[in-house]
N, C-alpha and C positions, 0 to 999 in steps of 0.2 A: 531342200534349205533346215540347216540346224536348227535345234529349238531356242540355244542363245542368243542367235542371229533372229530369230523372228521376236523374240520378249522384248529384246534392245531396242528392234523395229516400232513395234506395239507400245511401250510404255518409257514415259519422258524420262530422258536420263540426266542424272543431277555431276557436278560434279563434286568431289571430295579431294583433299590434299590427306594422303593419311602418313602417320609414323610411320618412320624406317622399316619397321617388320611387318607394317601391312599395306604396304608399299604397293602396287599393281594398276590394273584399268580401271574407270570408277565401273562401279555394279550398276547393273537397271538399278532406277527411281522408281518411288511411288508417284502415283496417275490418280489422280481426280479428275473428272470431265470438268468441274466450272475451275477451280482454281486450283490444282493443283498438290504439289506437296506442303504447302502451307497449311493448308485445310484438314490435311490429318494430322499434324501434329499433337500431342498430347502429353498431359506428363505420366511420367512413371507415379505410379501412387506410391510404392516403393521408396520415392526418394523426394520429399517433401519437396518445393522451390526452396526455400529458407534454409534446405541442407546444401543446395547443386549452387556452383560457380553462376554470378549473372554478369552479364556485360555494364559497366556503370557508364562508356560512354564510347562515341566511336566519331570520326572523321573521316569522311563528311558524317554530322549530325542524320538521325533519320527521321525520313521528309524533307531536308534541305535541297532546295533549289537553286538556282545559280551558280552550285559549285565553280572554281576555276578549273580550267582547262589546263592548268599546269600541276594541278594537284597530282604529286607520282607517285602516291601510294594512300592504301586504305590504312586507316590506323583504329586497334579496337581494344580500349584497357577491359582488364576484368578486377572483380572485389576481392580475388587472392592471388595469391601464387599458383602460375600455373604447370602442368605437363610442356617444358619447353620441345619444341620441335615436334610435337603431334599439334596439327590444322582441320578444318572441316570448313570450307567456303564452299558453300553451296550455293549453285543454281546454275546456267546454260543457257545459249541458246545467243538471241541476239541481246537481250537485258544483261546478261550478265558481262563485266568491263574487261574489256582488251588486257590480258596481264603481259607486265613488263620486264617478269623476271620470279621464280623464286618468292614464294612464302617463306617468313621471317621472323624472330623472336627479337623485339627492342629490350624488352626485360622479363620476369617471371608473369609480369602481369601484363605485357602489351605487346599485341601480333599486328605484324602490315602484312599487304598486298600490293606488290607494284603493280600499277596500273599505267594504259593510257588510257585518256579519257577523250572523250571526241565532243564538239560544240555542237545547240541544241539536242541532245540527246537524253533519255531514261535511262537511269539503272536501278536493277534489281538482285538482289543475294539476300543470303542469312547465312549468320554465324551458328553452326549446330543447323541439326534436322531431327527429324523424328529415329531415321535411320542414320546419318552420318554423323557421328559426336566422338569426332577423335580432340576439338577441343576440352581438354579434361582438366580439373585442379589437379595440384600436387598430389592428392590422397586418392584419384583414380576418377573421383565424381565426373560425370559430364555437364558442362555448363547449359544452362535454361538454353532453347535455341531463341535467336532475336533476328527479327526481320532487316534490312537495311535495302530502302528504297531511294532514291537522292535522284536527282537532275543537272545537267550544267545548264539547262535553260531556265529563265523566268516563267514562275506561274503564280502571275500577281493574281489577285481574289480583292475587288473593292467592296467598301461595307457594307454596300445593300445588298449585293450578293453574298454575304455571308449572313442576314441578318435573314435572305429567305432561306437560307441553307440550314439555318437554325428550327424556322419553322417547319419545315420539312423535314426533318429529323423528327422532330415532334410527334408530329404524323403520324411518321412510320415507325417508331417505337411504340405509339399510343395506341394505335388505331389499325394499323397493317401487320404487325409482327404478329405470327399465330401461335410462337411459344414466347410471349411478351411475361406469360406468368406463371412460367415452370418453375422457375427456381426461385418463384418469389422477392426480384431486384422491383425496387420501385426505379423504373424509369425516366419519372416524370422529377425524382431528388437527383437523380444521377446527372441527367441533361442538365439542369440546372448548375449545380455545381462544374461541368464542364464549358459552359455559356461564357463567362470568363473568357478562359485561355481561348476557345474557338475566336472571339471577337477580336483576342488581340494581334493574333498570327495576322502574318499580309501577305500568305502565299496559300494556295489550294491543295498545295500536295502539303504541309504541315497541318493546313483543316482535316485534311484526310488521313493522315494518319493521327491526328487526333481524336476523329470521329473512331477509327479503330481500334485504339485503346480502352474508348470508352464504353465500346460494346463488347470489349472479352471477357467481360465475365459471366456472360451470357453460355458461354462454353457450346456455340453451334457454330460448326463450321459452315452452316448456309446463309450466315450473316454476315457479310463482311463485305468490303469495300474497295473498287475500282476508281483508280483516276489516272483515266487516261491511258495509255495503256500498260500503268505498274498495276499489279495486286496486289493488295496489303491485308494481311492475316488479320484475324480477330484475336487470336488464342495465342500469342506469343506473351506480351509483357506483363500482363494480368489474368492469373487462372488459379482458379480452386485445385486442391487435389484430386486430380480425377477417380474414378472407380477402378478404371486400368490403364496401361498403356494402347498403344496401336502400333505398335511393333508388327510387322508383319509375318505371320507364316508363311509366306511364300521366296523361293529363288529360284531365279530361273537354269541354272547351271544343277544347282538339286532335284529341281523335276527335270532335266535332262539325263539326270543317272537313271532316272525309272525310264523315261520313256522311250530315249536311246537316241541316237542321232538325227534322224532322218523322220521328218515330218512336212505337215502338206499345211501351204499357209493361204490362207481366205479371204479375197480382201487386202486389209491393214489390220494385221492382228493377230485375228483368229486363225488359231493354228489347228489340226488335228493330226493323231494318228491311231495304229491298231498298236495296243501296249500290251498286249496278251491274247490267250486262246479267248475269243468272242469277246474282246472287250475294247471296247474305243475310249477314245482321251478328246477332247475339245477344249483348248485354254481362250477364254476371252476377256481379255484384258481390259475391254472400258467399253459402254454399248454408247457408240457413234453413229457415225450417220452408215448406213446400211449396212449396219454389221448384222442386223438380223438375218439379213438374206446371208450374208457370209459362215452364218453361224448355221443357216441352214444349207449351206452347200458343203461347209462341212460334215454336218451329218449324214448329207446325202452320199459325203463319200466312206464314209466307214461301213458299206455295206452290208448293213443288217446284223448289224450285231447283237447280241443277247443281252450283254451289261455296257453301260456309259456313264465315263467319268467327264461332268463338267467342271472347268477350274475357274471359280471366277473370286479366287483369293485378292490376285492385288486390285479388282474392278471396286473404280468408287465413283462409279455411277455416271451419267447419260442420260442418255433419251430411253425414258421406258416406255414407251412403246414400238423400240427396237429392242428392247427384252418382252416383250409380248408378242412380237411377232413369231420369236423364237421357242417361247412356250409356250405357244398353240396350238404347236405341232406336236404337242405329249398332251392333248384335250380333246377329246368326242364332243363334248356339249361345253357350254358356259361355267364359269364355278368362279365362285368370288373368294379373291385369293389375299384381300384388305380391305378396308375403310379407313375411311380421311373428313377430319372435320374441316370446313373450310371456313375462312375469314371473310368479312365482305367487307371492302375497304373503304366503303363508303359510312358505316357504321362502326365496325370495330367487332360485330358480334359473330359470336362461332357457332357455325350451325350443327346438326346432331350429326352423330357419324352417319356416311351414305358408304355404300358398296361401291368396290372396285371390282369388277369383274374381267375375267381373264376368257380374251373367246378364240373358238378352236379355230387353228390355220392350218389348211392343205399342204401337206408336200409328198412326193413320192419316196421317201424315206420312210423304211418299215420302223415304228416305234418301237425301242427297245424295251425288251421286258423290264430291266430293272436301272434305273438311274441313281447313281449319285454325284451330288452340286456341293464341289469343296470350298468352303468358306473361311473366312476370320476374320482378326481384326482390323484389316484393312478393305473388307467387302463392305461399301456403304453406298448409301442414298438411293439412286433409280433401283444398283443391283442388288439391295435389300426388297424390293420390290418383287424384280424376279426372283427371288429364295423364296418368297411366300407364293410366287405363282408356279414355284416348280415343286413345291410343298404341298399345295394346293391339287398339283397332276399326280401327286403320289410320290415323288422323286423323295431320296432319302438326302440332309442335309448332314456334312460330315465336317467336322473341323473343331475352329475354336468360334466363341459368339461372334456376332458379326458388329460393325462400329454403332450402329446406333444413330445412327442422323438422317431425317430425310424432310424436307422441308418446301421441295417445288418454290425456290424462290422466285420472288418478282424485282425486278429494278424500280428503283426510286430516284427520280434527278434530282439532286441534291443541290446543282450549280456549278460552277467552277469548274466542267471537266468533270465530275466527282458523281460517279454511281454506289449507291449501298443496295445490295441485292438482301431481300428480304423475307423468311420466308411465310407461304401463306397458307399452308394446310396443316394438321395435325395428324400425324402415322399414329396408325392402328393395324393388327395383325387381324385375322378376318374372325377373331373373337373378341375383339374389341380392346386387346391388352396394349398400351401406349409402345413404341419403339425409340423414342426420342431419350438418348442418355440412356438404352438400355439393350440394346441391340436384340438378334434372332441367337436362342440358343437354338446348335446343332440337335438332331437326334443322336448322332454320334461324338462323342466328344474325344479328339486326340491333341491333345496341348502339347506344342513344338515349343521347345528350345531354340533360341536361334543358334546356339553353336553346332544341333545337329543339323544343321541347313549344309555347314560345310560339306557335308559331305554326301549327305543322300536327303529326301523329303517323306518324312514319317507319316505323314498325312496320303499323300501319294502311296506311297509303297503299303499302308494298312489297308488302305481303301480299293487298294489292285488287289491285294490276298481276300477280301472280306468278297469281290465280285467273283474270282474264281472259286471261291467255295461254295459259294451263292450257286451256281451253275453245276456242281456237285449233284448227280441223281443221286 
C-alpha cells in the first residue's frame, strides 16, 4: 500500500473547494479523536482576529432548526470585499450537505453553495478551517473560521428543560470544570450574561450554539458541546489571540517523499516501513480502539532495527490506555511520566498532583537502541501523554511544540439532547509543570514552513539523517 493511501484511510478527510490555481483532490485533513478538525482550530497570533475577514451572516443561520428542504443554496456574507472565485467550504461525510452544483459568488462579499437538503436531517460544515482557508479577503488575509450547523427537523426545547439546562451548565462550569480558573474567567458572571439569551430561544440546537459561544473564551478544545449528531466547537466565534497557531507540520505526500512508496499497514491507520539502513518508521495518526496492538505489530514487523522513528505529528489523541500499551514496550520497569490533578465533581475541589505511571508491556520485538518521536502543533490530548511516556522511556522528541491540551473530558447531560464535555483533570508533566495552553517542547526543535511540505518533509528527513549519523561507529 502507498503511504498517502494509508494516511487517507486513517485521517478524517475534509472537503475544500480551492481556487483555480490550487485545484486538485482534497488533501487528508486533521484528526482529533474527540471531535475532529473543529477542536484543532486556533488563531494565528500574527493575524489578530480584528484584522481578518469575518462572517457577518449565513443562510441558514448557525444553530437554526426547521430549515426548509427547498433551500437551494447556503449563503455566507462577509464583512468586507473578498477574493472572488476562492472558497473553502469544509466538511465531509453524512453531515455535509449534498451538492447541487459548483460554489459561486453572488457579489464580492457574498458566497453561495448550491445544495439539496433532505427532510429530518442534521447538517454540519465550516467556512474555512485551520488547514483549508481559501475564503480570503481582497488583501489575501484568510477569513476567521466559522462553524455552521443546522437541521431540517424541529428541535423544540420547553421552558422547564431550558431552566434545568441552565442549572446544569452552572454546575458544570463552577464545580466540574478542572481548568475553570486557568484564564481568570468569571464563569458565574458570564453565565448570568447569557441566561436571557438561553431563555429566549425555543430550539435546543440554538441553545447548544449559544452554549458553544459562551464557553469560547476558555480556549479549551476539550470543553465542547454535542447536540445529538452535531458537534459544536467552542473556539470559532470568540477567541483571544493565541500564543501560536495550530498549523500542522505534517503532510502525507511529503512523508512519502522520504519514506518511499511501499509501506505496510497494521490495523486501521498504523503504518510501518524500513526507511534507511537499520532505521524503521511507524506512523500512528490516532489512538483508537486496538491501536496499541497495531503499533506493537508494526514494531515487530521492522525486524530488530537499531533506530526507530515514531511519527505522531497528526495524532490528536484518543485512548491513552492504547498509547500506554505501545509505550510500555520501551520500558522494563514502571516509570512516572506525568502528573494529574483531578477535580471532585461533588465539591469542586482539586486534588494534589498524582503520579501517572507507565507500566512495562511484553513484546517479542527487540527494543531499538535509539527512538525518535516526531511531534508538532497538532499532536494533542492523549497523544501528548504518549509523548511524555516516550520521553520517560528515553526517546528523543523531535519537531515543534505540541498543542498543549489535555483534560479527560466527561459528559454532562444538559437536556434537550445536548451534552457538554467538561475537562476533569489538570495535566502536568513529570516535574509538575502545566501543559494546558503551553504544550511539550521537543528535545530537538525543527521548525517547518508550510511551503516546505509541498516537496519534502524537513522533520522526517532531518531525523532520518540524525538516526543514520548516530549509527556510525
